[in-house]
N, C-alpha and C positions, 0 to 999 in steps of 0.2 A: 602586152596588155597588163594594166595594173587593176587588180580587183580588190576592193575593200568592202568590209561588211559592217552592218549596223544591226544592233539589237534594239528594236523599237517597240515600246509598249502600246498595244491596242492598234486601232485603225482610225487615225484622226487626220494628220497632215502628212502621211507617208508619201503622198504624191509630190512633195517637194523634192524627193530624192531622184526620181526619173527626170524631173525638170532640170535639176542641177547637173545630172549626167549629160544631158543634151548640151548644156552650156559649157561643160568642161571638154577636155580633149577627147577625141573619139576612141582613144586607147585606154580610157578609164571607165571602169564599171563600178557602180554603187549598188551593192546587193543588200536588201533589207529583209530581215526575218522578224516577225512579230512575236513579242513575248506577251504573256498574260497580263491583262489590265481589267480586273473584274468589273469596275464601275466608272473608271475614269475620274474618281473624286480627287479633289485637291486638298483634302484634309492632310495634315502633316503625317499622321500614322499611315494613311493610305498611300501617300507618295513614297514613304520609306519602304513600305512593303513591296513596291515594284522592284526594288533593287536587291531583294534577298537572293542568296546564292542559288537556291533551287530554280527560281524563275530565270535567272541569267543562264545557268548551265543548260537549261532545256533547249536553248536556241543554238548552241555551239555546233552540234553535229551537222546541221543543215548548212551553216556557213562554211564549215570545213569542206563539205562536198563541193561547194562553189569555188574552192581554191582561193579564199581570201588571204591577203597578205597582212591585214591588220583588222582589228575589230574595235568599234566604238559603241559603248553603251549610250544610246541616243535618248537619254532621259535626263532632265535636270534635277528635279526634286528627288528622284530615286538615287541621286549621287551626292549633291551638295549637302543634303540633310544628314549625311554621315560625317561631315567635316572633312577637312583637307586630308588628314591621315587616313580616315576611314574610307574616303573615296579612292585613295591609292591602294589600300588593302583590297578593296572591292575589285578593282581592275587587275591587280596582281593575281588574284585567284582566277579571274577570267582568262588572263594570258597563260597561266599554267595549264588550265584545262584545254585551251584552244591550241596552244603551241605556236601562237603568233603574238606580236605586240598588241596590247589592248589599252584603251583609255576610255574616257567618258566625255560627254558634252561639257559638263561642269569644269573638268580639268582643262578641256579644250578652250574654254573661255579665257582662262588665265594665260595660256600659251598665245592665244590670239591677241590679247591686250598687249602682251610684251612684244609680239611680232610687229604691231603697229607703233610701238614706242609710246603708248599712252600712259600717262601717270595718274590721271584722274578720270573717273568714269561715272556716268549716271546709270541707274538701273531702272528699266521700265518693265515691271513684272505684272503678269496677269494674276498672280497669286494673292492670297490674303496678306495683310501687313506683316503678320508673324512669319510666314514662310518667305516672303520677299526679304525680310531682314536677315533671315538665315543665309540667303544667297549672298547678301552684302557682307555678312560676317565671314563667309567662305572666301570671298575675294580679299577682304582686309587681312585675313590670316596669311596671305601670300605677299602682302606689302602693297597691294593695289589700293589707292585712295578712292573711296566712294563719296562723291559730292552730294548725292541725293538719291532717294529711292521713292518711286511711285508704285503703289500697289492697286490694281484694278478690282481686286476682290472677286475674281471669277471662281466659281465653285467646282467646275469640272471640265475635263478635256474637250467634251463635245461642244460646250459653249465657246471655248477658245478657238476650236477648229472652224467655227461658223463665222468668225470675224473676217471682214473684207479689208482691203487696203486702207480705207479711210479710218477704220477702227484701230488698226495697227499704228497708223501715223498719229492718230490722236493720243494713243498710249505713249508713243515715243516723245511727242511734244510735251506731254504732261510731266515727263521725267527729266527732260533735258535741262541742263544748267549752263550758264555762260562759261563757267570754269571747267566744264567737263570736256575732255579731249575726245571722248567717244561715248555713245549710248549703247548699252547692252540690253538686249531683249531675250531673256531666257524663255523656255517653254517650247519643246519640240511639237506641241499640239497646234501651234500657230502656223498658218501658211505665210511664209515670208520670202521664199526664194524668188518670187516674181516681183517683189516690191522693193528690193534693195536700192536700185538707182533712185527711185522716187523718194525713199526715206532719207538717203544721204543728201540728195539735192535740197529737200525741204529743211533739213537740220543744218546743213553746211558743215558736216563732220562725219567721220566714219560711224557706221552702225553695225553692230555685231548681233546676229540672230542665231538661234539655237541650231537650226538645220544647216545653215552656212558654216558655223563653227564646227559642227560635227563632221562635215565633209572635209574641211581643212585639216582637222585633227587626224582623221583616218589616213589622209594622203601624206601628212607629215610622218606618221609612223611607218608608212610604206616607202619613205624616201622618194616621194613622187611630187615635186613642185608642180603647181598648176597655175594657169593664167586664164582668168575669165572675168573681164571687167564688169559684165552684167551681174556678177555676184558680189559687187561692192569692193571697197578699198582693200579688204582682206585678200582678194584675189587679183588685185590690179597690177601686179608686177610678177616677174619671173624669179624672184629671189629664192635662194636655197633656204631650207629650214634654218632657223637661228641657232647659234651656238649654245651649249648648255649654260644655264645660270641657276642660281639658288635664290629663293625668296622665302621670307618668313621662317617659320619653324618647320615647315614640311619640305619634302623632296620635290624638286621642280621637274619631275618627269613622270610619265606614265610607264607602266611596267614594260620593259623590253626595249625602250627607246628614250634617249635623252631629248629634251625639248629643243 
């Protein structure tokens, strides 16, 4: 049995995780612990506050009791707003406290892009333009070319969690560019696990979403390749995790595990 853990802010789209667990191998467990999310606001300072050391540390003990082999901080804004180096410092502290490899969804997006061999991506973000551009800057810092950014201007996580498949597809289409090799949809408050085949069929290219990327990142850290075609191109084959590479000015690994 492979058991991996997620620190997830609030209660918005956490039901994506049991859905993904069903679609993955029966010997994989995805354990979610909820961290504090006072109001679910998408203002930059509120998102940064989600990733403070105290809030992350509060969930570690419960995940340790579950016997997790890796931990992912399943929040985008509470990671990429710290920058590439800051995001690594964040998960390094988490790994030291937990005693297992740790990463975050934001770092996982970069590893997923490289796993697909994508050179150019489009960003479909629920956030404000300012916050969406910070995610794009985070990607560019690692050498990923961002061909376009679309920001929907959602103000809080509850609104994002209410979106259905049509709204998510509308967001993805608005962001897509002909020269993009993949479309990235950050925000773990969006329900996306059930929509990946539809999204990829409509766009004709790989789509990476936050919950999907978080699951792959946790399994990567646990040395557990997984195959689940209904979770999109990212899970469409049985490849081993990619060999270590270096991108940009930062380190291309999460604490405790090379990419």
